[in-house]
C-alpha positions as CSV (number, residue, x, y, z in Angstrom):
1,P,134.6,-161.4,-62.4
2,Y,133.5,-157.8,-62.7
3,L,136.0,-156.7,-59.9
4,A,138.8,-158.6,-61.7
5,E,137.9,-156.9,-65.0
6,R,137.8,-153.4,-63.5
7,Y,140.8,-153.9,-61.2
8,A,143.0,-155.1,-64.1
9,E,142.5,-151.6,-65.7
10,L,144.7,-150.2,-62.9
11,A,147.7,-152.0,-64.3
12,Q,147.9,-149.2,-66.8
13,H,148.8,-146.7,-64.1
14,P,152.5,-145.7,-64.1
15,L,153.0,-146.8,-60.4
16,V,151.3,-150.3,-60.8
17,G,153.6,-153.2,-61.7
18,E,150.8,-155.8,-61.5
19,T,147.3,-156.4,-60.2
20,Q,145.9,-159.6,-58.7
21,T,142.4,-160.7,-57.8
22,C,141.0,-163.7,-56.1
23,G,137.2,-163.5,-55.7
24,L,136.5,-160.2,-54.0
25,M,140.1,-159.8,-52.7
26,A,142.5,-157.8,-54.8
27,A,146.1,-156.4,-54.6
28,L,148.3,-154.2,-56.7
29,Q,152.1,-153.8,-56.5
30,L,153.5,-150.3,-56.5
31,V,156.8,-150.1,-58.5
32,R,159.3,-147.5,-59.2
33,D,159.9,-148.5,-62.8
34,K,157.2,-150.4,-64.8
35,A,159.7,-151.4,-67.5
36,D,161.9,-153.5,-65.2
37,G,159.5,-153.9,-62.2
38,S,162.0,-152.4,-59.8
39,A,160.7,-151.6,-56.3
40,F,161.0,-148.4,-54.3
41,P,163.6,-148.5,-51.5
42,S,161.8,-149.7,-48.3
43,W,162.7,-146.5,-46.4
44,Q,160.5,-144.5,-48.8
45,E,157.4,-146.3,-47.6
46,V,155.5,-145.6,-50.8
47,G,152.7,-148.0,-49.7
48,M,152.1,-146.0,-46.6
49,L,152.1,-142.8,-48.6
50,C,149.4,-144.3,-50.9
51,R,147.5,-145.6,-47.9
52,G,147.4,-142.1,-46.5
53,H,145.8,-140.8,-49.7
54,C,143.3,-143.7,-49.6
55,F,142.2,-143.0,-46.1
56,G,142.1,-139.3,-46.8
57,N,139.7,-140.0,-49.7
58,G,137.4,-142.4,-47.8
59,L,138.9,-145.6,-49.1
60,I,140.2,-148.3,-46.8
61,M,143.1,-150.0,-48.5
62,R,145.8,-151.9,-46.6
63,A,149.5,-151.4,-47.3
64,V,151.8,-154.4,-46.9
65,G,155.1,-152.9,-47.9
66,D,154.3,-151.6,-51.4
67,R,151.5,-154.0,-52.0
68,M,148.1,-152.4,-51.7
69,I,145.2,-154.8,-50.7
70,I,141.5,-154.4,-50.7
71,A,138.8,-156.8,-49.4
72,P,135.4,-155.1,-50.1
73,P,132.2,-156.5,-48.6
74,L,130.6,-159.4,-50.4
75,V,127.5,-157.4,-51.1
76,I,129.3,-154.7,-53.1
77,T,127.5,-153.6,-56.3
78,R,128.9,-153.0,-59.7
79,A,128.4,-149.2,-59.2
80,Q,130.3,-149.4,-56.0
81,I,133.1,-151.3,-57.7
82,D,133.2,-148.6,-60.3
83,E,133.4,-145.9,-57.6
84,M,136.1,-147.8,-55.7
85,V,138.3,-148.3,-58.8
86,A,137.9,-144.5,-59.5
87,L,139.0,-143.7,-56.0
88,I,142.0,-146.1,-56.2
89,R,143.0,-144.4,-59.5
90,R,142.7,-141.0,-57.8
91,C,144.8,-142.1,-54.9
92,L,147.4,-143.6,-57.2
93,D,147.6,-140.3,-59.1
94,L,148.1,-138.4,-55.8
95,T,150.8,-140.9,-54.7
96,L,152.5,-140.5,-58.1
97,A,152.5,-136.7,-57.7
98,D,154.1,-137.0,-54.3
99,V,156.7,-139.5,-55.6
100,R,157.6,-137.1,-58.4
101,A,157.7,-134.1,-56.1
102,R,160.2,-135.9,-53.9
103,G,162.3,-137.0,-56.8
104,W,161.7,-140.7,-56.0
105,D,160.8,-141.6,-59.5
106,R,164.4,-141.4,-60.7
């Protein structure tokens, strides 16, 4: 439940259309426009862009298209969940900066 609570906070990010959790698995959908939920064109590979930022910041997050997936260890602590969510937010911010710099947010 704590992961679900903390992960849901990521839905406030401009790139996140929705978050989903099931036990200790979680996913978030990257969207171009939160208002209408429109996706990025597949050729932009925004999920892979985000994945690169995740790996570069020590976070393993899988990209399936523009859906980002985590499956942390079953022994994860609340403090580690807090650290992970902060890292995800940082990587989302870095991805958003790249998207804006490339003009893909229009």
